[in-house]
ZAZA-9967 format. One record per residue (C-alpha): residue number from 1; x, y, z. Coordinates in pm, 1 decimal, decimal comma. Each point is the difference from the previous one (the first is absolute). Layout:
<pts>
{NUM {X Y Z}};
...
</pts>
This chain:
<pts>
{1 {-2476,2 -154,1 -1512,2}};
{2 {-8,0 -203,6 320,7}};
{3 {74,1 198,3 314,8}};
{4 {313,4 -196,4 89,5}};
{5 {140,1 51,0 -349,8}};
{6 {-68,1 374,9 11,0}};
{7 {154,7 21,8 345,3}};
{8 {305,1 -188,0 -124,8}};
{9 {34,2 231,0 -299,1}};
{10 {-32,7 323,1 198,9}};
{11 {220,1 -124,9 283,2}};
{12 {255,9 -112,7 -258,0}};
{13 {14,9 355,1 -132,5}};
{14 {11,6 143,4 352,6}};
{15 {277,9 -232,7 112,4}};
{16 {189,4 72,9 -321,4}};
{17 {-6,1 375,0 65,3}};
{18 {90,9 -43,2 365,7}};
{19 {282,3 -242,0 -74,5}};
{20 {131,1 226,5 -275,2}};
{21 {-5,7 295,5 239,2}};
{22 {182,3 -198,9 268,9}};
{23 {265,0 -117,7 -245,4}};
{24 {44,0 347,5 -141,9}};
{25 {155,6 119,2 324,7}};
{26 {89,6 -281,1 244,1}};
{27 {275,4 -169,7 -205,2}};
{28 {175,3 336,1 -29,7}};
{29 {10,0 82,1 371,4}};
{30 {375,0 -73,9 21,5}};
{31 {64,9 240,8 -287,4}};
{32 {-237,6 259,5 147,2}};
{33 {197,8 -18,5 324,3}};
{34 {304,2 123,2 -187,5}};
{35 {-203,8 301,9 -110,0}};
{36 {-77,5 62,6 366,8}};
{37 {376,8 9,7 68,4}};
{38 {11,5 -338,3 172,8}};
{39 {343,9 -109,2 -118,9}};
{40 {101,4 -202,0 304,9}};
{41 {-165,7 -327,4 103,1}};
{42 {-226,5 24,9 -303,5}};
{43 {-68,6 -376,1 -3,8}};
{44 {-99,5 3,1 366,5}};
{45 {-225,8 304,5 -43,1}};
{46 {-157,8 -169,4 -300,8}};
{47 {-69,6 -310,5 208,3}};
{48 {-155,6 207,5 277,6}};
{49 {-228,7 184,2 -241,8}};
{50 {-109,5 -322,1 -167,3}};
{51 {-63,7 -171,8 332,4}};
{52 {-175,5 284,5 181,7}};
{53 {-326,4 -21,8 -194,6}};
{54 {-9,2 -377,0 33,6}};
{55 {76,5 19,1 372,0}};
{56 {-292,8 236,4 55,2}};
{57 {-227,2 -202,4 -226,7}};
{58 {71,6 -323,2 185,8}};
{59 {-159,4 148,4 312,7}};
{60 {-284,7 181,7 -175,3}};
{61 {-118,6 -274,6 -238,0}};
{62 {-190,3 -214,5 256,0}};
{63 {-197,0 307,0 109,3}};
{64 {-95,2 89,5 -357,4}};
{65 {-90,0 -363,6 -66,2}};
{66 {-250,6 2,8 287,1}};
{67 {-146,3 327,3 -133,5}};
{68 {-21,8 -153,2 -349,5}};
{69 {-197,9 -298,9 131,7}};
{70 {-235,2 241,7 174,3}};
{71 {-50,3 265,4 -270,7}};
{72 {122,1 -162,7 -321,9}};
{73 {318,2 -25,6 -204,3}};
{74 {-99,2 268,5 -250,8}};
{75 {-3,8 283,6 258,8}};
{76 {343,3 -109,5 118,4}};
{77 {138,9 12,0 -355,0}};
{78 {-137,3 352,8 -46,6}};
{79 {142,2 115,6 333,7}};
{80 {342,2 -142,9 -85,2}};
{81 {-8,0 161,1 -343,5}};
{82 {-50,3 351,2 134,1}};
{83 {274,7 -54,9 258,2}};
{84 {245,4 -91,4 -276,0}};
{85 {-98,6 307,3 -200,0}};
{86 {84,0 228,9 291,6}};
{87 {325,4 -182,0 84,7}};
{88 {132,4 9,7 -356,8}};
{89 {-87,5 366,5 -47,4}};
{90 {169,2 98,8 325,7}};
{91 {306,7 -210,6 -86,7}};
{92 {61,4 228,9 -297,1}};
{93 {85,7 280,8 245,3}};
{94 {226,5 -173,2 255,3}};
{95 {337,3 159,9 67,0}};
{96 {169,0 -264,5 217,5}};
{97 {-18,5 -376,9 59,9}};
{98 {-176,5 42,1 335,6}};
{99 {-304,5 156,2 -165,4}};
{100 {-4,1 -283,3 -250,5}};
{101 {21,0 -249,2 286,0}};
{102 {-307,1 152,4 169,7}};
{103 {-199,3 -28,4 -323,8}};
{104 {105,4 -360,9 -46,9}};
{105 {-118,7 -83,9 353,5}};
{106 {-334,6 170,4 -63,3}};
{107 {-31,2 -191,2 -325,0}};
{108 {48,0 -326,3 186,4}};
{109 {-245,6 86,2 276,0}};
{110 {-283,2 116,2 -224,1}};
{111 {27,5 -160,3 -343,8}};
{112 {-82,8 -347,2 -138,5}};
{113 {-149,5 55,0 -346,3}};
{114 {130,6 -308,8 -179,6}};
{115 {-55,2 -244,3 292,8}};
{116 {-356,1 132,4 23,4}};
{117 {-52,7 -60,1 -370,6}};
{118 {133,7 -355,0 33,6}};
{119 {-235,8 -65,0 292,8}};
{120 {-299,7 134,7 -191,1}};
{121 {80,3 -217,7 -302,0}};
{122 {53,7 -301,1 225,7}};
{123 {-342,3 42,4 161,3}};
{124 {-201,9 100,5 -309,0}};
{125 {117,7 -256,3 -255,6}};
{126 {-149,2 -347,5 -56,2}};
{127 {213,4 -265,3 168,7}};
{128 {88,1 -176,1 -323,9}};
{129 {135,3 327,8 -142,2}};
{130 {192,4 119,3 305,3}};
{131 {345,0 -106,1 -121,8}};
{132 {-53,2 166,2 -335,2}};
{133 {-135,3 322,2 153,1}};
{134 {281,1 31,3 255,8}};
{135 {258,5 -61,0 -271,2}};
{136 {-159,5 268,4 -216,3}};
{137 {28,8 245,8 289,4}};
{138 {361,9 -108,9 20,4}};
{139 {44,7 89,3 -368,2}};
{140 {-146,4 343,9 74,8}};
{141 {262,4 53,6 266,8}};
{142 {267,0 -139,6 -231,0}};
{143 {-106,8 218,5 -291,6}};
{144 {14,3 301,3 227,8}};
{145 {343,3 -126,2 100,9}};
{146 {97,2 12,9 -367,7}};
{147 {-139,9 340,5 -83,2}};
{148 {80,1 165,6 333,6}};
{149 {379,8 -26,7 0,5}};
{150 {18,0 90,7 -367,4}};
{151 {-230,0 298,1 45,0}};
{152 {171,3 99,8 322,5}};
{153 {339,5 -30,5 -163,3}};
{154 {-104,6 219,2 -292,4}};
{155 {-164,0 263,3 224,6}};
{156 {301,7 0,7 231,9}};
{157 {230,8 43,0 -297,2}};
{158 {-203,9 286,8 -145,0}};
{159 {-125,5 196,0 301,6}};
{160 {139,1 -169,1 312,7}};
{161 {-117,8 -241,4 267,4}};
{162 {-224,2 250,1 175,9}};
{163 {-245,5 21,0 -286,6}};
{164 {-0,4 -379,6 -8,5}};
{165 {-152,3 5,0 349,3}};
{166 {-261,9 256,1 -103,5}};
{167 {-88,1 -199,9 -312,7}};
{168 {-36,8 -313,1 212,6}};
{169 {-252,6 178,3 220,4}};
{170 {-209,5 95,3 -302,3}};
{171 {1,8 -358,7 -127,4}};
{172 {-122,0 -138,8 332,7}};
{173 {-276,5 261,2 5,8}};
{174 {-123,1 -128,4 -338,0}};
{175 {10,4 -359,3 129,0}};
{176 {-200,4 93,2 310,5}};
{177 {-256,4 187,1 -211,0}};
{178 {-59,4 -313,8 -209,6}};
{179 {-55,1 -215,5 310,0}};
{180 {-254,5 242,7 146,2}};
{181 {-235,0 -9,9 -298,6}};
{182 {43,9 -338,1 -167,6}};
{183 {81,1 -265,3 260,8}};
{184 {-288,8 -172,7 175,5}};
{185 {59,8 -220,0 302,9}};
{186 {-282,2 -251,8 -5,6}};
{187 {120,6 -293,7 209,5}};
{188 {31,6 185,4 326,1}};
{189 {-162,6 -73,9 332,0}};
{190 {104,7 246,1 270,9}};
{191 {170,6 -161,5 294,3}};
{192 {-206,4 103,2 302,5}};
{193 {197,7 -194,3 256,7}};
{194 {160,0 196,7 275,7}};
{195 {363,4 -88,8 15,1}};
{196 {352,1 126,3 -16,8}};
{197 {318,5 -40,6 -196,1}};
{198 {124,8 -227,1 278,8}};
{199 {-299,5 -229,9 -47,8}};
{200 {56,3 2,0 -377,0}};
{201 {357,1 -112,5 60,5}};
{202 {-123,9 -287,9 217,0}};
{203 {-236,2 -109,3 -275,1}};
{204 {277,9 18,2 -258,2}};
{205 {241,7 -197,0 218,5}};
{206 {-262,6 -273,4 28,1}};
{207 {-7,1 -29,2 -380,1}};
{208 {316,5 -198,2 -72,0}};
{209 {-9,2 24,8 -382,3}};
{210 {-43,3 378,6 18,7}};
{211 {295,7 32,8 236,9}};
{212 {211,8 -209,8 -234,0}};
{213 {-87,6 231,9 -288,9}};
{214 {87,3 303,6 213,1}};
{215 {339,9 -150,4 83,7}};
{216 {77,8 -55,1 -368,3}};
{217 {-117,3 353,9 -74,2}};
{218 {240,4 148,2 255,8}};
{219 {299,9 -190,6 -136,8}};
{220 {-86,2 69,8 -363,3}};
{221 {-68,1 368,5 54,9}};
{222 {322,7 38,0 197,0}};
{223 {199,4 -169,1 -275,1}};
{224 {-127,8 211,6 -285,6}};
{225 {27,9 328,6 189,8}};
{226 {358,0 -70,3 107,8}};
{227 {116,9 98,4 -348,2}};
{228 {-207,2 317,6 -37,4}};
{229 {222,9 253,1 185,0}};
{230 {316,5 -91,7 -188,8}};
{231 {-145,3 -88,6 -341,4}};
{232 {9,6 350,1 -156,7}};
{233 {358,6 49,9 116,7}};
{234 {97,1 -350,5 -118,3}};
{235 {-154,1 66,3 -340,8}};
{236 {216,3 309,5 -30,7}};
{237 {300,7 -210,2 105,8}};
{238 {-47,7 -267,9 -266,3}};
{239 {-133,9 243,5 -259,3}};
{240 {271,1 260,1 41,2}};
{241 {-226,3 295,2 -82,3}};
{242 {-40,2 213,3 309,5}};
{243 {-118,9 297,3 -204,4}};
{244 {-299,1 -206,6 -119,8}};
{245 {-61,0 -173,8 331,5}};
{246 {-376,3 55,8 30,9}};
{247 {-78,4 -97,3 -358,6}};
{248 {219,8 -312,1 10,1}};
{249 {-143,0 -107,8 335,6}};
{250 {-350,8 51,7 -135,0}};
{251 {59,6 -230,1 -295,6}};
{252 {152,7 -282,4 206,8}};
{253 {-264,7 34,1 272,7}};
{254 {-264,3 -59,3 -265,5}};
{255 {130,2 -336,0 -121,0}};
{256 {-153,7 -224,4 271,3}};
{257 {-327,2 184,6 -57,3}};
{258 {9,0 -76,8 -371,1}};
{259 {63,5 -365,1 84,7}};
{260 {-290,7 4,0 244,0}};
{261 {-231,6 148,7 -260,1}};
{262 {83,5 -292,2 -227,6}};
{263 {-15,6 -284,9 251,3}};
{264 {-237,9 99,8 282,0}};
{265 {-323,4 -91,2 -186,8}};
{266 {148,0 -342,9 -78,0}};
{267 {92,5 -61,7 363,5}};
{268 {-347,0 112,4 110,2}};
{269 {-183,4 -239,5 -230,9}};
{270 {236,3 -281,1 95,5}};
{271 {-60,0 70,8 369,8}};
{272 {-377,3 -36,7 -52,7}};
{273 {64,7 -343,4 -155,9}};
{274 {297,8 -138,2 194,2}};
{275 {-12,7 186,6 330,7}};
{276 {161,8 307,6 149,6}};
{277 {262,1 -193,2 198,0}};
{278 {152,6 -161,3 -311,0}};
{279 {23,6 333,3 -180,6}};
{280 {147,1 156,8 313,2}};
{281 {277,6 -261,4 15,5}};
{282 {99,3 56,3 -362,7}};
{283 {-4,8 377,5 44,3}};
{284 {217,0 -5,7 312,3}};
{285 {254,9 -246,2 -138,1}};
{286 {22,9 172,5 -338,0}};
{287 {30,7 336,9 172,5}};
{288 {287,7 -128,2 215,0}};
{289 {192,3 -129,9 -301,8}};
{290 {-68,3 321,4 -190,3}};
{291 {134,9 206,9 287,7}};
{292 {322,3 -200,2 22,6}};
{293 {43,7 34,1 -376,3}};
{294 {5,6 381,1 31,3}};
{295 {332,1 -22,9 186,9}};
{296 {174,4 -172,1 -290,9}};
{297 {-2,8 296,2 -235,6}};
{298 {196,9 320,2 48,4}};
{299 {-142,9 176,6 -305,5}};
{300 {-338,1 164,3 -42,9}};
{301 {-119,1 -228,9 -281,6}};
{302 {55,5 -328,6 183,2}};
{303 {-142,0 145,9 320,2}};
{304 {-310,2 122,5 -184,8}};
{305 {-65,1 -340,1 -159,3}};
{306 {19,9 -179,2 333,6}};
{307 {-230,8 260,2 158,3}};
{308 {-253,6 -80,2 -271,1}};
{309 {30,0 -377,4 55,1}};
{310 {-39,7 54,3 373,5}};
{311 {-324,4 187,3 -66,7}};
{312 {-143,6 -284,3 -211,5}};
{313 {-5,1 -226,2 307,5}};
{314 {-34,9 236,9 292,9}};
{315 {-321,7 154,1 -134,9}};
{316 {-174,1 -324,3 104,4}};
{317 {78,9 42,5 369,2}};
{318 {-218,4 276,6 142,5}};
{319 {-319,5 -85,9 -195,4}};
{320 {38,0 -357,0 129,1}};
{321 {44,5 121,9 358,6}};
{322 {-306,6 225,5 -34,8}};
{323 {-197,5 -290,0 -144,1}};
{324 {87,6 -212,7 300,9}};
{325 {-123,4 275,4 232,8}};
{326 {-335,9 -11,2 -179,4}};
{327 {-2,3 -379,6 7,7}};
{328 {48,7 -36,7 374,2}};
{329 {-216,1 282,8 138,1}};
{330 {-371,2 65,9 10,1}};
{331 {-139,3 309,9 -166,8}};
{332 {-93,7 170,7 326,8}};
{333 {361,5 -17,7 119,0}};
{334 {167,8 59,4 -334,8}};
{335 {59,4 371,8 36,6}};
{336 {184,7 -65,1 325,1}};
{337 {181,3 -295,1 -156,5}};
{338 {126,8 216,2 -285,9}};
{339 {97,7 270,7 246,6}};
{340 {204,8 -255,9 193,7}};
{341 {149,6 -112,3 -329,6}};
{342 {84,6 363,8 -66,4}};
{343 {158,3 21,3 345,4}};
{344 {211,6 -302,1 -90,9}};
{345 {94,8 165,2 -328,6}};
{346 {81,9 326,4 174,6}};
{347 {204,8 -178,5 266,2}};
{348 {212,1 -173,2 -260,5}};
{349 {22,9 318,1 -203,3}};
{350 {114,6 186,4 311,5}};
{351 {278,8 -246,2 80,4}};
{352 {111,4 -46,8 -359,5}};
{353 {109,5 356,4 -87,7}};
{354 {180,6 41,5 332,2}};
{355 {183,1 -327,8 -58,6}};
{356 {80,7 98,2 -357,3}};
{357 {112,5 349,0 99,6}};
{358 {234,2 -132,9 270,2}};
{359 {142,0 -277,0 -220,6}};
{360 {41,1 239,6 -293,8}};
{361 {183,4 245,9 221,0}};
{362 {243,0 -257,4 143,5}};
{363 {42,1 -273,5 -263,0}};
{364 {3,7 -5,9 -382,1}};
{365 {-341,0 45,9 -158,3}};
{366 {1,3 -359,2 -127,5}};
{367 {-33,9 -120,0 359,1}};
{368 {-349,9 149,7 14,4}};
{369 {-111,2 -209,3 -298,5}};
{370 {147,5 -313,9 156,6}};
{371 {-188,6 61,9 326,7}};
{372 {-320,1 60,8 -196,3}};
{373 {41,7 -327,5 -188,8}};
{374 {63,8 -187,8 323,9}};
{375 {-316,6 141,0 156,1}};
{376 {-206,1 -112,7 -299,4}};
{377 {156,8 -345,8 23,3}};
{378 {-89,9 -11,1 370,1}};
{379 {-362,8 80,8 -88,2}};
{380 {7,1 -269,4 -269,4}};
{381 {139,4 -253,8 246,1}};
{382 {-262,5 82,1 261,3}};
{383 {-276,1 -40,4 -258,5}};
{384 {146,6 -332,9 -114,9}};
{385 {25,6 -138,8 354,8}};
{386 {-328,3 139,9 134,7}};
{387 {-204,3 32,3 -318,5}};
{388 {-260,4 -246,2 127,4}};
{389 {-128,1 280,1 223,3}};
{390 {-138,6 182,9 -304,1}};
{391 {-83,4 -302,9 -212,2}};
{392 {-363,0 -55,1 -108,4}};
{393 {-32,0 -299,3 232,8}};
{394 {103,7 198,3 306,3}};
{395 {-291,0 239,1 -43,3}};
{396 {-232,8 -289,1 77,3}};
{397 {179,0 -61,4 332,2}};
{398 {-40,8 344,3 146,8}};
{399 {-288,8 204,7 123,9}};
{400 {30,8 366,0 -89,6}};
{401 {-26,9 204,0 316,1}};
{402 {-124,9 327,9 -133,2}};
{403 {-220,9 54,8 302,3}};
{404 {261,3 -117,7 246,5}};
{405 {-173,4 -334,1 60,5}};
</pts>
């Protein structure tokens, strides 16, 4: 088996386990807060907990990206994996929301497993297969998103949320073990330049297509994370089954992942043929319409169907954005480029939960979905008006400034 194919297979399994572990516990944070006796301002606390890790990660990602370009992406994945193991195991023993908040901040400062895996795939896959490979990694994350909530919901129902955290730690340990022994990073030239994060930012700002991708990443990440803090509570509201809250939330959380598993390979192959920007436009516009459609239904069945339709389109977005990062950066700068992309993702993911938590605490829950749909439409409009920046012809007009020249 070719090295890139073996890497893709092993990283697929690793990302699947890590995504499943994440989705075993994170979607149920609002419900876990109730177990910690947080009965006032639950939506706001949920938003703070969601945002804290992303806030910390937004500052830490550029540093880890520079380290990855110097020592390799594989060591960074392994480091992040062991950090997640420790965080999840300790989370099983927290007794108040402040302890959980500290762990979430540490997770943001020190982790980065899935972004590292995406970067390694992006730099160790033949160019003509990049779209396919990135979409397959997306299916790994989506499949974990399917299994994780279901598994987390079942474990929570049987033995409680605390053991869900412990089980998540074990799963990430297995994923990290696989990466250590079976992933080989072949296309890596250590970056020996002396520099700084500030210099990396200057280089990135000089790369107009990359900055455009980062802007779209911030808006998109913010939009999708706006819903996260209120979604479990909203599912209980439309489902009317508070006694089965974790299990019901787990099932509905899985639906976009199932849709992604079905459609992501198609979008990836189409992106290799037609271009990442075209696939990105369809994904953003379809995601916006799918989000608005979720407001129409006040019953669990209609809401679930629209969540699934939303997932069919939105699964095209992040693989396309990652593909554009690969397209407009040189290999020697790509670790830092992906770290900046992760910073953009973390920044949007930091703002989104806070926005969703505040809106959910003041206005009806439907308002959060409307704001999310509007943000996706804004991203679609920006891409439509400025899409020439990331068109194939524009690449010929720019000189990549990896070395700051």
